[in-house]
C-alpha positions as CSV (number, residue, x, y, z in Angstrom):
1,M,-18.0,45.8,-26.1
2,T,-20.3,42.7,-25.7
3,D,-23.8,42.8,-24.4
4,E,-22.3,42.2,-20.9
5,G,-20.0,45.1,-21.2
6,F,-16.8,43.1,-21.8
7,R,-14.3,43.8,-24.6
8,D,-15.1,42.0,-27.8
9,P,-12.6,39.2,-28.7
10,D,-12.5,40.1,-32.4
11,A,-11.9,43.8,-31.6
12,L,-9.1,42.9,-29.2
13,R,-7.4,40.9,-31.8
14,A,-7.8,43.7,-34.3
15,R,-6.2,46.2,-31.9
16,A,-3.4,43.8,-31.1
17,G,-2.8,43.1,-34.8
18,V,-2.7,39.3,-34.4
19,A,-4.5,36.6,-36.2
20,G,-3.3,33.5,-34.3
21,D,-1.0,30.8,-35.5
22,P,-1.8,27.1,-35.3
23,N,1.9,26.3,-35.9
24,A,2.8,28.2,-32.8
25,D,-0.1,26.5,-30.8
26,Q,-1.9,29.8,-30.8
27,H,-5.7,29.5,-30.9
28,F,-7.8,32.4,-29.5
29,L,-11.0,31.6,-27.7
30,V,-13.5,34.0,-29.4
31,D,-16.9,32.6,-28.3
32,N,-18.4,35.2,-25.9
33,R,-20.7,32.6,-24.4
34,V,-17.9,30.3,-23.4
35,L,-15.7,33.2,-22.2
36,D,-18.6,34.4,-20.0
37,R,-19.0,31.0,-18.5
38,L,-15.4,30.3,-17.5
39,P,-15.3,32.7,-14.5
40,G,-18.6,31.3,-13.4
41,Y,-17.1,27.9,-12.9
42,V,-14.9,29.5,-10.3
43,T,-17.6,31.6,-8.5
44,E,-20.3,28.9,-8.4
45,A,-17.8,26.6,-6.7
46,G,-16.9,29.2,-4.1
47,F,-13.2,29.3,-5.1
48,D,-11.1,32.1,-3.7
49,T,-10.7,34.8,-6.3
50,A,-8.3,37.1,-4.3
51,D,-5.4,36.2,-6.7
52,V,-6.3,34.6,-10.0
53,L,-3.6,33.2,-12.3
54,E,-4.1,33.1,-16.0
55,I,-1.6,31.3,-18.2
56,G,-1.6,32.4,-21.9
57,G,-3.5,35.6,-21.7
58,G,-3.4,36.2,-25.5
59,T,-5.3,39.4,-26.3
60,G,-7.1,39.6,-23.0
61,A,-10.7,38.4,-23.7
62,L,-10.6,36.1,-20.7
63,T,-8.5,38.5,-18.7
64,D,-11.2,41.1,-19.0
65,R,-13.8,38.7,-17.5
66,L,-11.5,37.5,-14.7
67,L,-10.9,41.1,-13.6
68,A,-14.7,41.4,-13.1
69,V,-14.7,38.6,-10.5
70,A,-11.1,38.7,-9.0
71,K,-9.5,41.1,-6.6
72,R,-6.2,40.7,-8.5
73,V,-5.1,38.9,-11.7
74,T,-1.7,37.8,-12.8
75,V,-1.2,36.8,-16.5
76,I,1.8,34.9,-17.8
77,E,2.2,35.5,-21.6
78,R,5.1,34.1,-23.6
79,D,4.6,36.3,-26.7
80,P,6.4,39.6,-26.1
81,R,4.0,41.4,-28.5
82,L,0.9,40.2,-26.6
83,A,2.4,40.9,-23.2
84,A,3.1,44.5,-24.3
85,F,-0.5,44.7,-25.7
86,L,-2.0,43.5,-22.5
87,R,-0.1,46.1,-20.5
88,E,-1.4,48.8,-22.8
89,E,-5.0,47.6,-23.2
90,F,-5.4,47.1,-19.4
91,A,-3.2,50.0,-18.4
92,D,-5.7,51.3,-15.8
93,D,-5.9,47.9,-14.1
94,C,-2.1,47.6,-14.2
95,E,-1.7,51.0,-12.6
96,A,-4.2,50.2,-9.9
97,G,-2.3,47.0,-9.0
98,R,-5.2,44.8,-10.1
99,L,-3.3,43.2,-13.0
100,D,0.2,42.1,-13.4
101,V,1.5,40.9,-16.8
102,V,4.5,38.5,-16.6
103,E,6.3,38.0,-19.9
104,G,7.8,34.6,-20.2
105,D,7.2,30.8,-20.6
106,A,4.9,29.4,-18.0
107,L,7.2,26.3,-17.8
108,E,10.2,28.4,-16.9
109,V,9.2,31.6,-15.0
110,P,8.7,31.4,-11.2
111,L,5.0,30.9,-10.6
112,P,3.5,33.6,-8.4
113,G,1.3,32.9,-5.4
114,F,-2.3,32.4,-6.5
115,T,-5.6,31.3,-5.0
116,T,-7.2,29.9,-8.3
117,S,-6.0,29.5,-11.9
118,V,-8.3,30.0,-14.9
119,S,-6.6,29.5,-18.2
120,N,-7.1,28.6,-21.8
121,L,-3.9,26.5,-22.1
122,P,-1.7,26.1,-25.2
123,Y,-2.4,22.5,-26.2
124,G,1.2,21.5,-26.8
125,V,2.3,22.2,-23.2
126,S,-0.9,21.7,-21.3
127,S,0.3,18.5,-19.6
128,E,3.5,20.1,-18.3
129,I,1.8,23.2,-17.2
130,T,-1.0,21.3,-15.4
131,F,1.4,19.2,-13.4
132,R,3.3,22.4,-12.5
133,L,0.0,23.8,-11.1
134,L,-1.6,20.7,-9.5
135,P,1.0,20.2,-6.7
136,R,0.4,23.8,-5.6
137,G,-2.9,22.6,-4.1
138,K,-5.1,25.3,-5.6
139,P,-8.4,25.1,-7.5
140,L,-8.0,25.1,-11.3
141,V,-10.4,25.8,-14.3
142,L,-8.5,24.9,-17.4
143,T,-9.3,24.4,-21.1
144,F,-7.7,21.3,-22.8
145,Q,-8.1,19.1,-25.8
146,R,-11.2,17.0,-25.1
147,E,-9.3,13.8,-25.3
148,F,-6.8,15.0,-22.7
149,A,-9.6,16.2,-20.4
150,E,-11.3,12.8,-20.7
151,R,-8.1,11.0,-19.8
152,M,-7.7,13.3,-16.8
153,A,-11.1,12.5,-15.4
154,A,-11.2,8.8,-16.4
155,E,-12.1,6.0,-14.0
156,P,-10.3,2.6,-13.6
157,G,-11.2,0.0,-16.2
158,T,-12.2,2.5,-18.9
159,P,-10.2,2.9,-22.1
160,E,-9.2,6.5,-21.2
161,Y,-7.9,5.6,-17.8
162,G,-4.1,5.8,-17.5
163,R,-1.2,7.5,-15.8
164,L,-2.7,10.9,-16.4
165,S,-5.9,9.9,-14.6
166,V,-4.0,8.5,-11.5
167,T,-1.6,11.4,-11.4
168,A,-4.3,14.1,-11.6
169,G,-6.5,12.3,-9.2
170,H,-3.6,12.1,-6.7
171,Y,-3.8,15.9,-6.3
172,A,-7.4,16.8,-6.9
173,E,-11.0,15.9,-7.7
174,V,-11.3,16.3,-11.5
175,E,-14.5,17.0,-13.4
176,I,-15.3,18.0,-17.0
177,V,-17.8,20.9,-16.8
178,E,-18.1,21.8,-20.5
179,T,-17.1,20.6,-23.9
180,I,-16.2,23.3,-26.5
181,P,-16.7,23.0,-30.2
182,K,-13.8,23.9,-32.6
183,E,-15.8,26.8,-33.9
184,A,-15.4,28.6,-30.5
185,F,-11.7,29.3,-31.5
186,D,-10.0,31.2,-34.2
187,P,-8.0,29.8,-35.8
188,Q,-9.9,26.6,-35.3
189,P,-8.0,23.7,-33.7
190,A,-8.3,20.2,-35.3
191,V,-10.1,18.8,-32.3
192,E,-12.8,19.7,-29.8
193,S,-11.9,21.1,-26.4
194,A,-13.2,20.7,-22.8
195,V,-13.1,22.7,-19.6
196,V,-11.8,20.9,-16.6
197,R,-12.4,22.0,-13.0
198,T,-10.2,20.6,-10.2
199,R,-10.7,20.8,-6.5
200,P,-7.5,20.1,-4.5
201,R,-7.7,17.3,-2.0
202,K,-5.6,15.0,0.0
203,P,-5.9,11.4,-1.3
204,A,-7.7,8.8,0.8
205,Y,-4.5,6.7,0.7
206,S,-0.9,7.2,1.8
207,A,1.9,7.1,-0.8
208,P,5.7,7.2,-0.5
209,D,7.7,10.2,-1.7
210,D,5.7,12.0,-4.4
211,D,8.6,12.1,-6.9
212,F,9.1,8.3,-6.6
213,F,5.3,7.7,-6.8
214,M,5.2,9.6,-10.1
215,D,8.2,7.8,-11.4
216,F,6.6,4.5,-10.5
217,L,3.4,5.3,-12.3
218,R,5.3,6.5,-15.4
219,A,7.2,3.2,-15.4
220,V,4.4,0.7,-15.0
221,F,2.1,2.5,-17.5
222,T,4.7,2.1,-20.2
223,Q,3.7,-1.6,-20.1
224,R,0.0,-1.3,-19.4
225,R,-0.7,-4.5,-21.4
226,K,1.5,-6.5,-19.0
227,T,0.6,-7.7,-15.6
228,M,1.9,-5.6,-12.8
229,R,4.3,-8.4,-11.9
230,N,6.0,-8.1,-15.3
231,A,5.6,-4.3,-15.5
232,I,7.5,-3.8,-12.2
233,R,10.3,-6.2,-13.3
234,N,10.6,-4.7,-16.8
235,T,10.7,-1.1,-15.9
236,A,13.2,-0.8,-13.1
237,H,15.4,1.4,-15.3
238,I,12.5,3.9,-15.3
239,S,11.3,3.6,-11.8
240,G,14.8,3.5,-10.3
241,L,14.3,0.3,-8.5
242,G,17.5,-1.6,-7.6
243,D,15.7,-4.8,-6.7
244,P,12.4,-5.2,-8.5
245,D,12.2,-9.0,-7.7
246,A,12.1,-8.1,-4.0
247,V,9.1,-5.9,-4.7
248,V,7.3,-8.8,-6.6
249,A,8.1,-11.2,-3.8
250,A,6.6,-8.8,-1.1
251,A,3.6,-7.5,-3.0
252,D,0.0,-8.8,-2.9
253,E,-0.5,-11.5,-5.5
254,E,-3.9,-10.3,-6.5
255,L,-2.6,-6.8,-7.4
256,L,0.4,-8.3,-9.2
257,S,-1.9,-10.2,-11.5
258,Q,-3.8,-7.1,-12.6
259,R,-2.9,-4.8,-15.5
260,A,-2.3,-1.1,-14.8
261,G,-5.5,0.1,-16.5
262,N,-7.6,-1.8,-14.0
263,L,-5.9,-0.7,-10.7
264,S,-7.3,2.0,-8.5
265,P,-5.1,4.9,-7.4
266,A,-5.1,3.4,-3.9
267,A,-3.8,0.1,-5.3
268,F,-1.0,1.9,-7.1
269,A,-0.1,3.7,-3.9
270,H,0.1,0.4,-2.0
271,L,2.4,-1.1,-4.7
272,A,4.5,2.0,-4.8
273,T,4.9,1.9,-1.0
274,V,6.1,-1.8,-1.2
275,A,8.5,-0.7,-4.0
276,W,9.8,2.2,-1.9
277,E,10.3,0.0,1.2
278,R,11.6,-3.2,-0.5
279,G,12.9,-2.3,-3.9
280,D,16.0,-0.4,-3.0
281,P,15.0,2.7,-5.0
282,D,17.7,5.0,-6.4
283,P,17.5,8.2,-4.3
284,E,18.3,10.2,-7.4
């Protein structure tokens, strides 16, 4: 036990008989101070902890702390050995209905209903998991590679600003609440990490169909060094536009002369709306 009465991360790994595997994207968060702070980012923000979702439970160091603040926790764990260990280690909580361990890949299993998600995500699939969670419109506290976190929270005109920034900001307010040194993990990753907290929000702009908006962003950011005029014309095969020239003819000249890295999310939404209305987008 730690000084706060939680299970010790090293003792959990010893009981589970695992050491972590960087080749399998398996890095265990073992710093008690960081582990103790993660649930605090939920409670201090007033997020609903009735049903907390944790993706990648590992050996349960974070699970233990989440159970202290949540009415119920659901853990999705892809490693069958670790899923079995969690059910055994937290048998009392499972029996009481306070913990449900789902064995499977978080990109494939049906996501349960949840009020908040707190997770130390596997780096290799963090983007895919995040954009499975964000459209659910729930608060998130997630650990990422620091570079990824900085791109999520970046503002227009900065080097980090890109498709990830616009897409994340479309669904939520994004803030970096803590950076984490490599030494907080075992095995140590090659890079620093950061904790991101998101608060769901409706954007202050209107956009067309969400799927089309995301395809449009993906398309124009493949040519972020080009003006929007050229990016729209050159990427119709990605955005699905049947008539990109009609979009260019109808769009605002000032926006068309800008590059993607300098446009605000509202400007992208405006251009996407023009593209949706004038560009004959492929419904598929």
